[in-house]
N, C-alpha and C positions, 0 to 999 in steps of 0.2 A: 776117337781122338780127343785130345785135351780141349780143343776149341776149334771153331770154324769161324771164318771171317769173310766178309764181302764188302765191296765198295760199289756205290752207284747202282747200276742195273744188275749187279750180282745177286741182289735179293730175289730177283725173279727166279733164278736157278735154285736158290735155297727154298723158296716157297714151293716150287714144283717138286722138290725132293722131300717136302713135308717137314723140313727142319725149322720152320717158323711158326708152327702151330702153337698157339698160346704164348707167343713171344712178342715183345716190343721190338720194333725195327725202324730203320731210317733209310732214306735214299735221297738222291738229288731231287730238289723240289720239282724240277721239270718232268720227272718220271712219276711223281706221286699220283696224278689223276689216273694214269693207265694202270698203276699198281693197285689202287683202290678199286677200280672197276673189275680187274681180274681176280683180286683176292680180298673181297670185302670183309672177311672174318679175321684178317691179320691186322694187328694194331700198328699203324704207321704213324710215325712222328717225324715228319720231314723238316721240322724246325730245329732239329738236333744235329750237331756235327757228327757224333757217333753215339751208339747205344751198345751197352753190354747187358745182355740178358742171359744169365747162366753161361753156357759155353758158346753162345752165339754173339758175335761181335759184328756190327754193321756200321758202315760209314756212309756219309751223305754223298761224297764225290771224291775225285782224285786228290784234291787239296786236303780234304778231311782225312784222307788216308795217312797223312803225316801225323795228325793228332791221334788217330787210332793206333798207329805203329808205336808211338811214344807211350801210349797207355799200356800197350802190350809189354813193352820193355819194363815199365814201372811195375806191372803185375808180376812179371817174371823175376825181376831183380831188386825190386823195392826202391 
């Protein structure tokens, strides 16, 4: 696929699928401790609203999803 995106706890699914290996990612700050404990080798930056790393787009939470969606539109349409 052209890209994959997740919001909030969706990064747990991406991590389990092996899609975050070597990638920067974000999630809602409240889930950061659990994510770091389970996936210590994945670079988590919970202070970011969203992160684009190659084809992987991750957003911090539901509200950050608006920013992520607008960034996708900008990426697609300029």
